[in-house]
ZAMARGU-4260 file (C-alpha; in steps of 0.2 Angstrom, whole numbers, plus 5000, padded with zeros to 4 digits):
<rodrens>
0) 5642/5330/5465 | 5627/5327/5457 | 5626/5341/5443 | 5607/5346/5449 | 5615/5353/5466
5) 5628/5363/5460 | 5624/5383/5462 | 5621/5390/5443 | 5609/5376/5441 | 5597/5379/5455
10) 5582/5390/5448 | 5583/5408/5454 | 5567/5407/5463 | 5578/5396/5476 | 5590/5409/5477
15) 5582/5421/5482 | 5593/5431/5496 | 5610/5427/5501 | 5612/5432/5519 | 5630/5439/5511
20) 5624/5450/5501 | 5608/5457/5509 | 5610/5477/5507 | 5607/5485/5521 | 5598/5499/5507
25) 5583/5488/5508 | 5579/5497/5528 | 5574/5512/5515 | 5560/5501/5512 | 5554/5506/5529
30) 5555/5521/5527 | 5544/5523/5513 | 5530/5511/5518 | 5531/5521/5537 | 5529/5536/5529
35) 5512/5532/5518 | 5506/5525/5533 | 5509/5541/5544 | 5503/5550/5529 | 5486/5541/5528
40) 5487/5540/5548 | 5488/5562/5545 | 5472/5560/5533 | 5463/5552/5545 | 5467/5561/5559
45) 5459/5574/5550 | 5444/5567/5545 | 5446/5563/5527 | 5450/5544/5526 | 5446/5528/5537
50) 5458/5520/5550 | 5460/5504/5543 | 5472/5510/5529 | 5485/5518/5540 | 5485/5506/5554
55) 5485/5489/5540 | 5502/5502/5534 | 5509/5506/5550 | 5508/5484/5555 | 5517/5479/5538
60) 5531/5493/5542 | 5532/5485/5555 | 5533/5469/5553 | 5544/5473/5536 | 5556/5482/5549
65) 5560/5466/5563 | 5561/5455/5547 | 5575/5465/5538 | 5585/5469/5556 | 5585/5450/5558
70) 5593/5447/5541 | 5605/5461/5543 | 5610/5453/5562 | 5610/5438/5552 | 5621/5445/5541
75) 5631/5452/5554 | 5636/5437/5563 | 5637/5426/5547 | 5648/5436/5537 | 5655/5451/5549
80) 5666/5455/5533 | 5653/5458/5522 | 5645/5471/5536 | 5663/5478/5538 | 5664/5481/5518
85) 5646/5488/5518 | 5652/5502/5533 | 5668/5506/5523 | 5660/5510/5505 | 5657/5528/5503
90) 5639/5526/5497 | 5632/5512/5506 | 5641/5516/5523 | 5624/5533/5521 | 5614/5516/5522
95) 5615/5511/5541 | 5607/5526/5549 | 5590/5519/5537 | 5589/5507/5552 | 5586/5520/5566
100) 5577/5533/5557 | 5565/5515/5552 | 5563/5515/5571 | 5562/5534/5573 | 5545/5534/5560
105) 5539/5517/5569 | 5539/5527/5586 | 5530/5546/5577 | 5515/5531/5569 | 5511/5520/5587
110) 5514/5537/5598 | 5495/5541/5600 | 5488/5521/5601 | 5505/5515/5611 | 5514/5529/5618
115) 5525/5518/5628 | 5529/5506/5619 | 5533/5521/5606 | 5544/5532/5618 | 5556/5514/5619
120) 5558/5514/5602 | 5560/5532/5598 | 5575/5530/5614 | 5583/5517/5604 | 5579/5525/5590
125) 5589/5542/5593 | 5602/5536/5603 | 5607/5525/5589 | 5605/5538/5577 | 5617/5549/5586
130) 5627/5534/5584 | 5628/5533/5567 | 5630/5551/5564 | 5645/5552/5576 | 5651/5540/5566
135) 5648/5545/5550 | 5655/5561/5550 | 5672/5554/5558 | 5672/5544/5542 | 5670/5557/5532
140) 5684/5570/5543 | 5697/5555/5545 | 5694/5548/5530 | 5709/5540/5516 | 5698/5538/5502
145) 5680/5550/5498 | 5682/5561/5483 | 5672/5574/5478 | 5662/5562/5463 | 5659/5550/5481
150) 5646/5567/5487 | 5627/5562/5482 | 5611/5564/5493 | 5611/5548/5501 | 5622/5558/5513
155) 5607/5569/5518 | 5602/5550/5528 | 5612/5554/5543 | 5606/5573/5545 | 5588/5568/5538
160) 5585/5556/5555 | 5590/5569/5567 | 5579/5583/5560 | 5564/5568/5562 | 5569/5567/5581
165) 5557/5582/5587 | 5542/5576/5577 | 5539/5562/5591 | 5553/5568/5605 | 5544/5583/5609
170) 5530/5571/5619 | 5545/5559/5627 | 5558/5569/5632 | 5564/5587/5638 | 5562/5601/5625
175) 5581/5603/5623 | 5585/5587/5618 | 5573/5589/5603 | 5581/5605/5601 | 5600/5596/5600
180) 5595/5583/5585 | 5585/5599/5576 | 5601/5608/5577 | 5615/5597/5573 | 5601/5591/5558
185) 5597/5608/5551 | 5616/5615/5553 | 5623/5599/5544 | 5608/5601/5530 | 5611/5617/5524
190) 5634/5611/5521 | 5628/5594/5513 | 5617/5606/5503 | 5631/5616/5496 | 5644/5598/5496
195) 5629/5589/5484 | 5626/5602/5475 | 5642/5607/5470 | 5646/5590/5465 | 5629/5591/5456
200) 5633/5606/5445 | 5653/5603/5443 | 5656/5586/5442 | 5648/5570/5432 | 5632/5566/5433
205) 5626/5556/5445 | 5626/5536/5440 | 5608/5530/5433 | 5606/5517/5450 | 5610/5531/5462
210) 5600/5546/5449 | 5583/5541/5463 | 5591/5548/5478 | 5589/5566/5471 | 5572/5564/5477
215) 5580/5563/5497 | 5586/5580/5493 | 5565/5585/5498 | 5567/5577/5513 | 5577/5589/5526
220) 5567/5604/5522 | 5551/5596/5522 | 5555/5584/5538 | 5563/5600/5543 | 5544/5610/5542
225) 5537/5596/5552 | 5549/5595/5566 | 5547/5613/5569 | 5530/5616/5570 | 5532/5602/5582
230) 5544/5612/5593 | 5536/5631/5592 | 5518/5623/5589 | 5512/5638/5576 | 5516/5642/5558
235) 5529/5657/5560 | 5541/5663/5547 | 5555/5650/5546 | 5541/5637/5545 | 5537/5645/5529
240) 5554/5647/5522 | 5556/5628/5526 | 5538/5623/5519 | 5541/5631/5502 | 5559/5627/5501
245) 5553/5609/5500 | 5539/5612/5489 | 5550/5622/5476 | 5561/5606/5476 | 5548/5594/5473
250) 5542/5605/5458 | 5562/5607/5453 | 5560/5585/5451 | 5543/5585/5446 | 5548/5595/5430
255) 5560/5581/5428 | 5550/5568/5430 | 5552/5560/5412 | 5571/5554/5417 | 5567/5546/5433
260) 5552/5535/5423 | 5565/5533/5410 | 5578/5525/5423 | 5578/5505/5426 | 5573/5499/5442
265) 5586/5496/5458 | 5585/5496/5475 | 5589/5513/5477 | 5572/5521/5471 | 5565/5518/5484
270) 5572/5536/5489 | 5558/5542/5479 | 5548/5535/5493 | 5552/5543/5511 | 5553/5563/5504
275) 5538/5562/5494 | 5529/5556/5511 | 5536/5571/5519 | 5532/5582/5508 | 5514/5577/5508
280) 5515/5576/5528 | 5520/5593/5527 | 5507/5600/5515 | 5494/5591/5525 | 5500/5598/5539
285) 5502/5618/5534 | 5483/5613/5526 | 5477/5610/5543 | 5488/5623/5553 | 5481/5638/5540
290) 5466/5633/5535 | 5470/5633/5516 | 5463/5623/5504 | 5475/5623/5493 | 5488/5615/5503
295) 5476/5603/5506 | 5473/5599/5492 | 5489/5599/5487 | 5492/5586/5501 | 5479/5574/5493
300) 5486/5575/5475 | 5502/5571/5484 | 5497/5556/5493 | 5488/5549/5478 | 5506/5550/5471
305) 5514/5544/5486 | 5502/5528/5485 | 5505/5523/5467 | 5523/5526/5469 | 5525/5513/5486
310) 5512/5500/5478 | 5523/5501/5460 | 5541/5498/5469 | 5532/5486/5482 | 5527/5476/5466
315) 5547/5479/5454 | 5555/5473/5474 | 5546/5458/5475 | 5546/5455/5456 | 5568/5458/5456
320) 5567/5447/5472 | 5557/5432/5462 | 5574/5433/5449 | 5585/5431/5461 | 5592/5449/5459
325) 5590/5458/5477 | 5602/5448/5487 | 5619/5449/5474 | 5637/5457/5475 | 5636/5474/5465
</rodrens>
């Protein structure tokens, strides 16, 4: 056998990704990129940004979703045992709903320009997410393997998607369907918040690789604010509770910024992106609805930060891919 053909001697750049080890967590990139697109589109609709920025980001997010879906489908066909191992993993399991969340967010992004297409992918995303939620919660209930130390903020991902459904759903389906998903998201967010905080307060700290997932704590109240406003079409007392809860959690994590800056890059670092996007959209929505310059200004600051974070994460991800560090055994 020619030594140059041996896998160990093949340059890393030629071994960028092995399908067997393609991580489902990569769908978090679609969430972050679509969240950034939505934030820029929101600013455009408020008259503060050109349309092309959000349009380009929306197209990139859509193309990325198609690529990642094709790759994971290839993994399912070629290596079904690897997909099963992902599903049985106490952390990776919770990233499967990132697939359906990606569809829901893309539906929100395309709702104005392509309502028919957006309604179709919204319906597919909502149905798929409900299936993922039922499967994930059944796994949590009827498990032989979970321990308290397995609980982490990634467990919110199956919940967050339910809260997102009404943001576009109010225009695509009967109101009760949106209320159904919103109710699931809010009630079980509170349940999981208690479990995760108990784990964080009284057990060992999260592993370095998962520490960025702490930002997921921001997403349920921030997305919940957006969904509630979409449902009731006003800023009422409960909307303010959700918004200011999200704002407090953002400040809490910002006060620990140095801890996050010291962390080495890994794919879970994309957990920074979507929660920041949700908070950015919440601040811009609060500013637009109340006429508050403070909240609008906060939204602009967060949008600048979000853009820098997504650009940095994209560069880090591309660099890791070129070095063959993405699709590798963990």
